[in-house]
C-alpha positions as CSV (number, residue, x, y, z in Angstrom):
1,M,9.1,7.5,-17.4
2,D,6.4,5.1,-18.6
3,G,3.3,4.5,-16.5
4,T,1.0,1.5,-16.0
5,T,-2.7,2.1,-15.6
6,A,-4.4,-0.2,-13.2
7,A,-7.0,-0.5,-10.4
8,E,-6.2,-1.4,-6.8
9,V,-8.8,-3.8,-5.3
10,S,-8.6,-3.8,-1.5
11,L,-10.2,-4.8,1.8
12,F,-8.9,-3.2,5.0
13,G,-8.9,-4.4,8.6
14,Q,-6.7,-4.5,11.8
15,V,-5.5,-7.0,14.3
16,K,-3.9,-6.7,17.8
17,E,-0.5,-8.0,18.6
18,G,-1.8,-11.1,20.3
19,Q,-3.6,-12.2,17.1
20,I,-0.6,-12.0,14.8
21,S,0.7,-15.5,15.3
22,T,-2.7,-17.0,14.6
23,L,-3.0,-14.9,11.4
24,F,0.4,-15.9,10.2
25,S,-0.4,-19.6,10.8
26,I,-3.6,-19.4,8.7
27,L,-1.8,-17.7,5.8
28,E,1.1,-20.1,5.9
29,S,-1.4,-23.0,5.9
30,A,-2.9,-21.5,2.7
31,D,0.5,-21.8,1.0
32,C,1.1,-18.1,0.9
33,K,4.6,-16.9,0.3
34,K,5.8,-14.8,3.2
35,S,8.3,-11.9,2.8
36,E,9.3,-8.8,4.7
37,Y,7.4,-5.6,3.7
38,N,9.1,-2.3,4.1
39,V,7.6,0.7,2.3
40,H,8.2,4.4,2.6
41,E,5.5,6.6,1.1
42,V,5.8,10.4,0.6
43,V,2.8,12.3,-0.5
44,Y,3.2,15.5,-2.7
45,R,0.3,17.8,-3.5
46,Q,-0.2,20.3,-6.3
47,D,-2.4,23.1,-5.0
48,E,-3.6,24.3,-8.4
49,S,-4.9,20.9,-9.6
50,G,-5.6,19.2,-6.2
51,L,-3.6,16.2,-7.4
52,D,-1.7,14.0,-5.0
53,F,1.3,12.0,-6.1
54,R,3.1,9.4,-3.9
55,I,6.7,8.5,-4.0
56,I,6.9,4.9,-3.0
57,S,10.3,3.4,-2.0
58,D,11.0,-0.2,-0.9
59,T,14.2,0.8,0.9
60,L,14.3,2.5,4.3
61,S,16.8,5.3,3.8
62,S,16.9,9.0,2.8
63,L,15.3,9.7,-0.6
64,N,18.0,12.2,-1.2
65,E,20.7,9.5,-1.2
66,D,21.6,7.4,-4.2
67,V,20.9,3.8,-3.0
68,P,21.8,0.9,-5.3
69,K,19.0,-1.5,-6.2
70,R,16.3,0.7,-4.5
71,N,13.0,0.5,-6.3
72,I,11.1,3.8,-6.5
73,Q,7.8,4.5,-8.1
74,I,5.7,7.7,-8.5
75,C,2.1,6.7,-8.0
76,W,-1.2,8.4,-8.5
77,I,-4.1,6.8,-6.7
78,G,-7.6,8.1,-7.5
79,K,-10.8,8.2,-5.4
80,P,-12.6,5.0,-4.6
81,D,-15.3,3.8,-7.0
82,P,-18.6,5.0,-5.4
83,S,-20.7,2.1,-6.7
84,K,-22.7,0.6,-3.9
85,N,-22.4,-2.8,-5.6
86,R,-18.7,-3.0,-4.8
87,Q,-17.7,-5.4,-2.1
88,S,-14.2,-3.9,-1.9
89,V,-12.4,-0.5,-2.2
90,V,-11.6,-0.1,-5.9
91,R,-9.3,2.8,-6.8
92,P,-7.8,3.7,-10.2
93,M,-4.0,4.1,-10.1
94,I,-1.1,4.9,-12.3
95,L,2.3,3.5,-11.4
96,C,5.5,5.0,-12.9
97,P,8.8,3.4,-12.0
98,V,11.7,5.8,-11.6
99,F,14.9,4.4,-13.2
100,H,17.0,7.6,-13.4
101,G,17.1,10.9,-11.5
102,N,15.5,12.0,-8.3
103,A,11.8,11.6,-7.7
104,V,11.7,14.4,-5.2
105,T,13.4,16.9,-7.6
106,L,11.0,15.9,-10.3
107,L,7.9,16.6,-8.3
108,N,9.3,19.8,-7.0
109,S,9.9,21.0,-10.6
110,M,6.2,20.2,-11.4
111,N,5.1,22.5,-8.5
112,F,4.1,19.7,-6.2
113,K,4.7,20.4,-2.5
114,Y,5.6,18.0,0.3
115,S,2.4,17.1,2.2
116,F,3.2,14.2,4.6
117,E,4.9,10.8,4.7
118,F,4.8,7.5,6.6
119,V,6.4,4.1,6.7
120,K,4.7,0.7,6.5
121,K,6.7,-2.0,8.1
122,G,5.7,-5.7,8.4
123,F,5.1,-8.7,6.3
124,S,3.4,-9.7,3.0
125,F,1.8,-13.0,2.3
126,K,1.3,-13.6,-1.5
127,S,-1.0,-16.2,-3.2
128,Q,-1.0,-15.8,-7.0
129,N,-2.1,-12.2,-7.6
130,I,-3.5,-11.7,-4.1
131,S,-1.4,-10.1,-1.3
132,I,-2.2,-10.0,2.4
133,I,-0.1,-7.1,3.8
134,I,0.2,-6.9,7.6
135,Y,2.0,-3.9,8.9
136,N,2.6,-1.3,11.6
137,L,2.6,2.4,10.7
138,F,5.7,4.5,11.5
139,E,6.5,8.2,11.3
140,C,9.9,9.6,10.2
141,S,12.1,11.5,12.5
142,T,13.4,13.5,9.6
143,I,11.6,14.6,6.5
144,L,12.3,12.3,3.5
145,D,14.5,10.0,5.6
146,S,13.0,6.6,6.7
147,S,16.3,5.4,8.3
148,S,15.1,6.7,11.6
149,I,11.4,6.0,12.4
150,F,9.1,5.6,15.4
151,P,5.8,3.7,15.7
152,V,2.4,5.3,15.6
153,H,0.6,2.4,17.4
154,E,2.9,-0.4,18.5
155,S,0.2,-2.9,19.4
156,L,-2.1,-2.3,16.4
157,W,-1.4,-3.9,13.0
158,I,-3.2,-2.8,9.8
159,V,-4.2,-5.6,7.4
160,Q,-4.7,-4.9,3.7
161,A,-5.9,-7.6,1.3
162,V,-5.1,-6.4,-2.2
163,S,-5.0,-7.3,-5.8
164,I,-3.7,-5.0,-8.6
165,C,-5.8,-5.3,-11.8
166,T,-4.1,-4.2,-15.0
167,N,-6.8,-5.5,-17.3
168,L,-10.0,-3.6,-16.3
169,D,-12.1,-6.2,-18.2
170,M,-11.1,-8.6,-15.4
171,L,-12.0,-6.3,-12.5
172,A,-15.2,-8.1,-11.4
173,E,-13.4,-11.5,-11.4
174,I,-10.4,-10.2,-9.5
175,E,-12.7,-8.6,-6.9
176,R,-14.6,-11.9,-6.6
177,N,-11.4,-13.9,-6.2
178,L,-10.1,-11.5,-3.5
179,I,-13.4,-11.8,-1.5
180,N,-13.4,-15.6,-1.9
181,F,-9.8,-16.0,-0.8
182,C,-10.4,-13.9,2.3
183,S,-13.5,-15.8,3.2
184,S,-11.8,-19.2,2.8
185,C,-9.1,-18.1,5.3
186,N,-11.6,-16.5,7.6
187,L,-9.9,-13.2,7.3
188,L,-13.1,-11.3,7.1
189,N,-13.8,-12.2,10.7
190,I,-10.3,-12.4,12.2
191,C,-9.2,-9.0,10.8
192,N,-12.7,-7.5,10.5
193,L,-11.9,-6.8,6.8
194,S,-14.2,-4.2,5.3
195,K,-14.3,-1.4,2.6
196,I,-12.9,1.2,5.1
197,D,-9.7,2.7,3.6
198,H,-7.3,3.3,6.4
199,R,-5.2,5.6,4.3
200,L,-7.9,8.2,5.1
201,F,-6.5,8.3,8.6
202,Q,-2.8,8.4,7.6
């Protein structure tokens, strides 16, 4: 299982149900490519090291089932860069695609324990290497099974503007491009985008 070292550059915000159509129109006018966004994240923690690993699946089903064409990754996401000069949340990350075997079994064998899970369901708008992800948060009725979910806040949508930087020498430029794109679409005001990381509340 090979991993990719990268940095996640993000801004976070939220919109109410009545603002969604306006937000969609703005992003479509900016020639962003729209697609459905369904992600199941399960967090495992190793008590001895304090490490958190996430299993990320793009298919809403049980992680104990063998689902054809399902993309699964094991992901480590580090703490945000504490620099005050940052205009966004910058977090180191390692992404490891899982091609064979069961990710849950693997983490259990490494003494990682199930911590919590959630589902992000909504839409993604992509412009070059920038993604604007607009989603509702859901909880799973059954552990490790996202086929049956219920909303946390039906009328509140979370917005994440994100770029993944795989060349850390380009980090400053990628952060600048993200800020400029969000400013040009007026997303900083509409979504109240900021450096607050909403995963702290998940």
